[in-house]
C-alpha positions in Angstrom: 12.5 1.3 -18.1 9.2 2.8 -16.8 8.8 6.6 -16.2 6.2 8.4 -14.2 6.0 12.1 -13.1 4.9 13.6 -9.8 4.6 17.2 -8.5 4.9 18.9 -5.2 5.5 22.2 -3.5 9.1 21.2 -3.1 11.3 18.2 -3.9 10.6 16.3 -0.7 6.9 16.6 -1.1 7.1 15.4 -4.8 9.3 12.4 -3.8 7.0 11.6 -0.9 4.1 11.5 -3.3 6.1 9.1 -5.5 6.9 6.8 -2.7 3.3 6.7 -1.5 1.8 6.2 -4.9 4.3 3.5 -6.0 4.5 1.7 -2.7 8.2 1.7 -2.9 11.1 2.7 -0.6 13.2 5.8 -1.3 16.1 3.7 -2.4 14.1 1.9 -5.0 13.4 4.9 -7.1 15.7 7.0 -9.4 14.5 10.7 -9.3 15.1 13.4 -12.0 14.0 16.9 -11.4 12.3 18.2 -14.6 10.9 21.4 -13.3 11.6 23.7 -10.4 9.7 27.0 -9.6 10.5 28.8 -6.4 7.8 30.5 -4.4 7.5 34.3 -5.0 5.6 37.3 -3.8 3.9 37.9 -7.1 3.6 34.4 -8.7 2.5 32.3 -5.7 3.8 29.0 -4.3 6.6 27.0 -5.6 6.3 23.9 -7.6 8.7 21.0 -8.3 8.1 18.2 -10.9 10.1 15.1 -10.7 10.5 12.2 -13.1 10.9 8.7 -11.5 12.7 6.0 -13.5 12.2 2.4 -12.4 13.7 -0.7 -13.8 11.4 -3.3 -15.1 13.0 -6.2 -13.2 10.8 -9.0 -14.7 8.0 -8.5 -12.2 5.6 -7.4 -14.9 2.8 -6.6 -12.5 4.9 -4.4 -10.3 4.1 -1.2 -12.2 1.8 -2.1 -14.9 -1.9 -1.9 -14.3 -4.0 -4.1 -16.6 -7.6 -3.1 -17.1 -9.1 -6.6 -16.7 -12.6 -6.8 -15.4 -14.8 -9.9 -15.0 -18.5 -9.7 -15.2 -20.6 -10.0 -12.0 -22.0 -13.5 -11.5 -24.6 -12.8 -8.9 -26.6 -10.0 -7.3 -24.0 -9.6 -4.5 -21.1 -8.9 -6.9 -23.4 -6.5 -8.9 -24.4 -4.7 -5.7 -20.8 -4.4 -4.6 -19.7 -2.9 -7.9 -22.6 -0.4 -7.9 -22.0 0.6 -4.3 -18.2 1.1 -4.7 -18.8 3.1 -7.8 -21.4 5.3 -6.2 -19.2 5.8 -3.2 -16.4 7.1 -5.4 -18.6 9.3 -7.6 -20.1 11.0 -4.5 -16.5 12.3 -3.7 -16.6 14.1 -7.1 -14.1 11.7 -8.8 -14.7 9.7 -11.9 -13.9 6.1 -12.0 -14.6 2.7 -13.4 -15.1 -0.3 -11.0 -15.0 -4.0 -11.8 -14.3 -7.4 -10.4 -10.6 -8.2 -10.5 -10.6 -11.7 -9.0 -12.6 -14.2 -7.0 -11.1 -16.5 -4.2 -12.6 -18.5 -1.4 -14.8 -16.1 0.6 -13.0 -13.2 -1.0 -14.0 -10.8 -3.8 -11.4 -8.5 -5.3 -12.7 -5.2 -6.8 -10.4 -2.9 -8.8 -10.8 0.8 -9.3 -9.6 2.3 -12.6 -9.2 6.2 -12.3 -6.7 9.0 -13.1 -7.2 10.1 -9.5 -5.8 6.8 -7.9 -3.3 8.9 -5.8 -6.3 10.6 -4.0 -8.0 7.3 -3.4 -4.9 5.6 -2.0 -4.1 8.5 0.3 -1.2 8.7 2.7 0.2 5.1 3.2 -3.0 3.8 1.8 -5.1 5.0 4.6 -7.8 6.4 2.3 -8.0 3.0 0.4 -8.3 1.2 3.7 -11.2 3.4 4.8 -12.9 2.8 1.5 -12.4 -0.9 1.9 -13.7 -0.8 5.5 -16.8 1.0 4.6 -17.4 -1.4 1.6 -17.1 -4.5 3.9 -19.6 -3.0 6.4 -22.1 -2.8 3.6 -21.2 -6.2 2.4 -21.8 -7.6 5.9 -25.4 -6.4 5.8 -26.1 -8.5 2.8 -26.7 -12.2 2.6 -23.1 -12.9 1.5 -21.9 -15.2 4.2 -18.4 -14.5 5.2 -17.4 -12.9 2.0 -14.6 -10.3 2.4 -14.1 -7.5 -0.3 -10.7 -6.4 -1.2 -10.6 -3.0 -2.8 -7.5 -1.9 -4.8 -6.4 0.6 -7.5 -3.2 0.7 -9.6 -2.0 -2.6 -7.9 -1.2 -0.6 -4.8 -1.7 -3.5 -2.3 0.6 -5.7 -4.2 3.3 -3.0 -4.5 2.8 -2.0 -0.8 3.1 -5.7 0.1 6.5 -6.1 -1.6 7.8 -2.8 -0.2 6.8 -3.9 3.5 8.5 -7.2 3.1 11.7 -5.6 2.0 11.4 -3.1 4.7 10.8 -5.9 7.3 13.9 -7.7 6.2 16.0 -4.7 6.3 14.9 -3.8 9.8 15.5 -7.4 11.0 19.0 -7.3 9.6 19.6 -4.0 11.5 18.3 -5.5 14.7 20.6 -8.6 14.2 23.6 -6.5 13.5 23.1 -4.1 16.6 21.3 -6.4 18.9 19.0 -3.5 19.7 15.2 -3.7 19.2 13.3 -1.6 16.7 9.8 -0.1 17.3 8.2 0.6 13.8 5.6 3.2 13.1 2.0 2.5 13.6 0.5 0.2 11.0 -2.9 -1.2 10.0 -3.8 -4.9 10.5 -3.0 -5.7 6.8 0.6 -4.1 7.1 1.2 -5.7 10.6 0.2 -9.1 9.3 2.7 -8.8 6.4 5.5 -7.9 8.8 4.8 -10.7 11.2 4.5 -13.2 8.4 7.7 -12.0 6.6 9.8 -12.6 9.8 8.0 -15.5 11.3 10.5 -18.1 10.0 13.5 -16.1 11.2 14.7 -18.1 14.2 16.7 -15.3 15.9 14.0 -12.5 15.3 10.8 -12.0 17.2 7.9 -9.6 16.4 5.3 -8.4 18.8 2.5 -5.8 18.3 2.2 -3.0 20.9 -0.7 -0.4 21.4 -4.4 -0.3 21.3 -6.9 0.4 18.5 -6.6 -0.4 14.8 -3.3 1.1 14.2 -0.5 -0.6 16.4 3.3 -0.6 16.3 5.5 -3.7 15.8 8.6 -4.3 17.9 11.3 -6.3 16.3 13.7 -7.9 18.7 16.8 -10.1 18.5 17.1 -13.4 20.3 20.5 -15.1 20.0 20.1 -18.7 19.1 21.6 -21.0 21.7 24.6 -23.2 21.1 24.2 -26.8 21.8 27.1 -26.6 24.4 25.1 -23.9 26.2 22.2 -26.2 27.0 
């Protein structure tokens, strides 16, 4: 059993912080209220502290955050680590940045900080912005087509699992009711996960709608034809 604590002005805000930070759905967490202070005229705003209990279901990297850094192997990697660290420090936060992994044309950078919730932001939007800026800088260097992936507290992996579960649940609802579902706006990373997760489901179709970086996905049901109908 893994336990983490979160605070908010009320219960809903504390729970939403937990959901955003952990990258899980509401039904995936067990919440215990450990402190509740109502707002008052003399003592200011209210505060609620919750304790989240999560089962360790064998996916050891789901909620554990190993501090594993690899040494930079070239000037590009050193420059990327230094740039990202400087970017974070300019926000007034303290952190440690290191290389988490290397893949073909991809470099993973990990941020270790006690302020990871701030760096992740609502639905990961702050982390996406940090990664976008870092890749703009990387593109100006002689790095070929190298893409930089920025993460903290394994948020991307946890968010990926949560989105896949969500996509499967929404697809089942569409299949059961026959009615399409239009999801909330998502960034390209999130949309790609949804499309991929449902791509092999023969009676489900996904399409992106809207303009700009954030678009919405429509999940539709298409009844499979019976051989006798052809």
